[in-house]
Backbone as a printed PyTorch tensor [residue, N CA C, xyz], in Angstrom:
tensor([[[-36.9880,  45.2320,   1.5440],
         [-36.7700,  46.6480,   1.7570],
         [-35.3070,  46.9570,   1.4590]],

        [[-35.1000,  47.9920,   0.7160],
         [-33.7570,  48.4460,   0.3760],
         [-33.2230,  49.3780,   1.4600]],

        [[-31.9110,  49.5310,   1.4930],
         [-31.2710,  50.3390,   2.5110],
         [-31.6870,  51.7910,   2.5150]],

        [[-31.7810,  52.3980,   1.3390],
         [-32.1750,  53.8040,   1.2630],
         [-33.6000,  54.0100,   1.7830]],

        [[-34.4690,  53.0680,   1.4550],
         [-35.8570,  53.1280,   1.9190],
         [-35.9110,  52.9820,   3.4430]],

        [[-35.1210,  52.0650,   3.9750],
         [-35.0340,  51.8790,   5.4240],
         [-34.6180,  53.1800,   6.1070]],

        [[-33.5550,  53.7920,   5.6160],
         [-33.0630,  55.0340,   6.2160],
         [-34.0920,  56.1590,   6.1180]],

        [[-34.7130,  56.2800,   4.9620],
         [-35.7050,  57.3340,   4.7690],
         [-36.8480,  57.1860,   5.7640]],

        [[-37.3470,  55.9770,   5.8910],
         [-38.4800,  55.7350,   6.7750],
         [-38.0950,  55.8740,   8.2430]],

        [[-36.8890,  55.4770,   8.5910],
         [-36.4380,  55.6440,   9.9750],
         [-36.3100,  57.1240,  10.3120]],

        [[-35.7820,  57.9050,   9.3890],
         [-35.6590,  59.3500,   9.6190],
         [-37.0170,  60.0110,   9.8190]],

        [[-38.0260,  59.4900,   9.1370],
         [-39.3820,  60.0240,   9.2630],
         [-40.0940,  59.5170,  10.5180]],

        [[-39.4840,  58.5440,  11.1960],
         [-40.1100,  57.9770,  12.3940],
         [-41.2440,  57.0270,  12.0790]],

        [[-41.1840,  56.3830,  10.9290],
         [-42.2250,  55.4520,  10.4860],
         [-42.1580,  54.1700,  11.3220]],

        [[-43.0900,  53.9980,  12.2440],
         [-43.1020,  52.8460,  13.1420],
         [-43.3690,  51.5300,  12.4120]],

        [[-43.9420,  51.5840,  11.2290],
         [-44.2350,  50.3510,  10.4940],
         [-42.9700,  49.6880,   9.9500]],

        [[-41.8480,  50.3960,   9.9950],
         [-40.5800,  49.8000,   9.5560],
         [-40.2860,  48.5490,  10.3840]],

        [[-40.5510,  48.6360,  11.6740],
         [-40.2850,  47.5130,  12.5650],
         [-41.0570,  46.2810,  12.1320]],

        [[-42.3560,  46.4480,  11.8530],
         [-43.1880,  45.3190,  11.4350],
         [-42.7060,  44.7050,  10.1280]],

        [[-42.2620,  45.5340,   9.2350],
         [-41.8000,  45.0520,   7.9360],
         [-40.4150,  44.4140,   8.0180]],

        [[-39.5750,  44.9450,   8.8840],
         [-38.1990,  44.4730,   8.9680],
         [-38.0420,  43.2090,   9.8180]],

        [[-38.9060,  43.0070,  10.8070],
         [-38.7320,  41.8820,  11.7310],
         [-38.7090,  40.5120,  11.0530]],

        [[-39.5850,  40.2040,  10.1080],
         [-39.4920,  38.8850,   9.4640],
         [-38.1550,  38.6940,   8.7300]],

        [[-37.6580,  39.7510,   8.1100],
         [-36.3660,  39.6820,   7.4220],
         [-35.2600,  39.4770,   8.4400]],

        [[-35.3280,  40.2370,   9.5070],
         [-34.3240,  40.1600,  10.5600],
         [-34.3210,  38.7850,  11.2210]],

        [[-35.4970,  38.2600,  11.5200],
         [-35.5860,  36.9330,  12.1400],
         [-34.9670,  35.8670,  11.2460]],

        [[-35.2410,  35.9380,   9.9650],
         [-34.6900,  34.9500,   9.0300],
         [-33.1570,  35.0290,   8.9990]],

        [[-32.6130,  36.2380,   8.9320],
         [-31.1640,  36.4070,   8.9200],
         [-30.5330,  35.9290,  10.2230]],

        [[-31.1440,  36.2890,  11.3420],
         [-30.5920,  35.8920,  12.6410],
         [-30.6920,  34.3800,  12.8270]],

        [[-31.8000,  33.7960,  12.4460],
         [-31.9320,  32.3420,  12.5590],
         [-30.8690,  31.6350,  11.7170]],

        [[-30.6040,  32.1690,  10.5380],
         [-29.5470,  31.5830,   9.7000],
         [-28.1840,  31.6970,  10.3470]],

        [[-27.8890,  32.8570,  10.9020],
         [-26.6000,  33.0400,  11.5840],
         [-26.5070,  32.1250,  12.7970]],

        [[-27.5760,  32.0500,  13.5680],
         [-27.5720,  31.1940,  14.7530],
         [-27.3870,  29.7270,  14.3760]],

        [[-28.0280,  29.3000,  13.3230],
         [-27.8610,  27.9080,  12.8790],
         [-26.4200,  27.6360,  12.4930]],

        [[-25.7860,  28.5800,  11.8260],
         [-24.3860,  28.4130,  11.4410],
         [-23.4810,  28.2390,  12.6540]],

        [[-23.8330,  28.9140,  13.7400],
         [-23.0350,  28.8460,  14.9600],
         [-23.6010,  27.8500,  15.9720]],

        [[-24.6040,  27.1040,  15.5510],
         [-25.2270,  26.0790,  16.3870],
         [-25.8050,  26.6600,  17.6770]],

        [[-26.5220,  27.7550,  17.5240],
         [-27.2170,  28.4060,  18.6330],
         [-28.7110,  28.1970,  18.3940]],

        [[-29.3690,  27.5450,  19.3480],
         [-30.7680,  27.1700,  19.1490],
         [-31.6120,  27.5520,  20.3630]],

        [[-32.9080,  27.3150,  20.2360],
         [-33.8950,  27.4540,  21.3050],
         [-33.9320,  28.8550,  21.8980]],

        [[-33.9680,  28.9400,  23.2190],
         [-34.1180,  30.2120,  23.9130],
         [-32.9620,  31.1570,  23.6060]],

        [[-31.7660,  30.6220,  23.4960],
         [-30.6150,  31.4800,  23.1960],
         [-30.7870,  32.1540,  21.8430]],

        [[-31.3240,  31.4240,  20.8760],
         [-31.5650,  32.0060,  19.5470],
         [-32.5860,  33.1320,  19.6390]],

        [[-33.6490,  32.9260,  20.4040],
         [-34.6610,  33.9640,  20.5760],
         [-34.0670,  35.2020,  21.2480]],

        [[-33.1650,  34.9870,  22.1950],
         [-32.4900,  36.1080,  22.8550],
         [-31.6320,  36.8860,  21.8670]],

        [[-30.9580,  36.1620,  20.9850],
         [-30.1210,  36.8080,  19.9740],
         [-30.9860,  37.6390,  19.0320]],

        [[-32.1290,  37.1040,  18.6260],
         [-33.0520,  37.8480,  17.7490],
         [-33.4500,  39.1660,  18.4190]],

        [[-33.8310,  39.1090,  19.6790],
         [-34.2360,  40.3220,  20.3910],
         [-33.0850,  41.3140,  20.5070]],

        [[-31.8990,  40.8050,  20.8450],
         [-30.7420,  41.6850,  20.9910],
         [-30.3870,  42.3700,  19.6710]],

        [[-30.4390,  41.6140,  18.5920],
         [-30.1140,  42.1830,  17.2800],
         [-31.1650,  43.2200,  16.8860]],

        [[-32.4240,  42.9210,  17.1190],
         [-33.4840,  43.8820,  16.7940],
         [-33.2870,  45.1830,  17.5650]],

        [[-32.9730,  45.0760,  18.8430],
         [-32.7340,  46.2800,  19.6420],
         [-31.5470,  47.0790,  19.1120]],

        [[-30.4860,  46.3590,  18.7710],
         [-29.2920,  47.0450,  18.2760],
         [-29.5870,  47.7620,  16.9520]],

        [[-30.3040,  47.1100,  16.0660],
         [-30.6430,  47.7120,  14.7740],
         [-31.4450,  48.9910,  14.9840]],

        [[-32.4130,  48.9460,  15.8680],
         [-33.2820,  50.1030,  16.0390],
         [-32.6870,  51.1750,  16.9490]],

        [[-31.6630,  50.8330,  17.6840],
         [-30.9560,  51.8560,  18.4580],
         [-29.8370,  52.5060,  17.6470]],

        [[-29.2460,  51.7420,  16.7480],
         [-28.0600,  52.2230,  16.0450],
         [-28.2610,  52.3140,  14.5380]],

        [[-29.4880,  52.5280,  14.1030],
         [-29.7680,  52.5800,  12.6710],
         [-29.0170,  53.6970,  11.9680]],

        [[-28.6470,  54.7400,  12.6860],
         [-27.9350,  55.8510,  12.0570],
         [-26.5180,  55.4550,  11.6380]],

        [[-26.0080,  54.3570,  12.1720],
         [-24.6670,  53.9190,  11.7770],
         [-24.6660,  53.2090,  10.4180]],

        [[-25.8500,  52.8440,   9.9350],
         [-25.9470,  52.2320,   8.6060],
         [-25.7990,  53.3260,   7.5570]],

        [[-24.8240,  53.1790,   6.6860],
         [-24.5120,  54.2230,   5.7130],
         [-24.9710,  53.8980,   4.3010]],

        [[-25.6600,  52.8040,   4.1250],
         [-26.2130,  52.4190,   2.8330],
         [-25.1420,  52.1750,   1.7720]],

        [[-23.9150,  51.8830,   2.2130],
         [-22.8550,  51.5510,   1.2600],
         [-22.8900,  50.0680,   0.9000]],

        [[-23.5280,  49.2840,   1.7380],
         [-23.7330,  47.8710,   1.4600],
         [-25.2380,  47.6110,   1.5150]],

        [[-25.6270,  46.4200,   1.1280],
         [-27.0360,  46.0750,   1.1990],
         [-27.4720,  46.0670,   2.6540]],

        [[-28.7120,  46.3900,   2.8900],
         [-29.2570,  46.3760,   4.2460],
         [-29.1110,  44.9920,   4.8600]],

        [[-29.3640,  43.9520,   4.0820],
         [-29.2620,  42.5890,   4.6040],
         [-27.8300,  42.2480,   5.0250]],

        [[-26.8430,  42.7930,   4.3440],
         [-25.4420,  42.5710,   4.7110],
         [-25.1500,  43.2020,   6.0690]],

        [[-25.6350,  44.4110,   6.2750],
         [-25.4460,  45.0990,   7.5470],
         [-26.1400,  44.3440,   8.6750]],

        [[-27.3750,  43.9010,   8.4240],
         [-28.1290,  43.1520,   9.4280],
         [-27.4390,  41.8430,   9.7670]],

        [[-26.9560,  41.1460,   8.7380],
         [-26.2950,  39.8620,   8.9840],
         [-25.0040,  40.0600,   9.7680]],

        [[-24.2770,  41.1210,   9.4960],
         [-23.0450,  41.3920,  10.2460],
         [-23.3510,  41.5970,  11.7260]],

        [[-24.4110,  42.3160,  12.0240],
         [-24.8140,  42.5070,  13.4170],
         [-25.1890,  41.1650,  14.0390]],

        [[-25.9400,  40.3550,  13.3050],
         [-26.3580,  39.0400,  13.8010],
         [-25.1510,  38.1360,  14.0290]],

        [[-24.2390,  38.1170,  13.0800],
         [-23.0360,  37.2880,  13.2080],
         [-22.2150,  37.6930,  14.4320]],

        [[-22.0260,  38.9860,  14.6150],
         [-21.2560,  39.4590,  15.7660],
         [-21.9450,  39.1170,  17.0800]],

        [[-23.2670,  39.1990,  17.1030],
         [-23.9960,  38.8450,  18.3280],
         [-23.8980,  37.3570,  18.6000]],

        [[-23.9020,  36.5350,  17.5530],
         [-23.7290,  35.0900,  17.7230],
         [-22.3420,  34.7880,  18.2860]],

        [[-21.3380,  35.4770,  17.7750],
         [-19.9850,  35.2800,  18.3010],
         [-19.9120,  35.6780,  19.7730]],

        [[-20.5810,  36.7530,  20.1380],
         [-20.6380,  37.1530,  21.5480],
         [-21.2990,  36.0670,  22.3930]],

        [[-22.3570,  35.4910,  21.8650],
         [-23.0680,  34.4190,  22.5750],
         [-22.1580,  33.2110,  22.7880]],

        [[-21.3940,  32.8380,  21.7730],
         [-20.4690,  31.7130,  21.9040],
         [-19.3680,  32.0100,  22.9130]],

        [[-18.8610,  33.2330,  22.9120],
         [-17.8360,  33.6110,  23.8930],
         [-18.3870,  33.5070,  25.3130]],

        [[-19.5970,  33.9870,  25.4800],
         [-20.2230,  33.9280,  26.7970],
         [-20.4370,  32.4710,  27.2140]],

        [[-20.8580,  31.6550,  26.2960],
         [-21.0720,  30.2370,  26.5850],
         [-19.7520,  29.5680,  26.9810]],

        [[-18.6750,  29.8940,  26.2860],
         [-17.3720,  29.3210,  26.6170],
         [-16.8880,  29.7760,  27.9860]],

        [[-17.1310,  31.0390,  28.3260],
         [-16.7550,  31.5300,  29.6600],
         [-17.5080,  30.7670,  30.7430]],

        [[-18.7880,  30.5100,  30.5040],
         [-19.5880,  29.7720,  31.4860],
         [-19.0930,  28.3400,  31.6330]],

        [[-18.7060,  27.7140,  30.5360],
         [-18.1660,  26.3490,  30.5900],
         [-16.8640,  26.3290,  31.3670]],

        [[-16.0060,  27.3100,  31.1240],
         [-14.7210,  27.3640,  31.8030],
         [-14.8760,  27.6030,  33.3010]],

        [[-15.8960,  28.2870,  33.7180],
         [-16.1380,  28.5310,  35.1380],
         [-16.5810,  27.2740,  35.8680]],

        [[-17.2880,  26.4050,  35.1600],
         [-17.8080,  25.1920,  35.8010],
         [-16.8050,  24.0500,  35.8000]],

        [[-15.7200,  24.2060,  35.0570],
         [-14.7120,  23.1360,  34.9660],
         [-13.7280,  23.2440,  36.0820]]])
């Protein structure tokens, strides 16, 4: 799915966008999580968080970059947040 198509369908309230976008989103998030060594339940949590963010903040996508680039940036930032949280938890137990 291209960015312009995504925006058009979201503006129309096309609920099938979610079904079509989720496999793409999962693949991108899994790749980002693997790069940051985030696995198992934490990875699934990141997928859900990214999906929610995409569907809550889709209006911030301006179609100046590829849709996959925008999605990956959200996934990467969420992975970094996960690592920060993990480091805070480690520091509390030390």
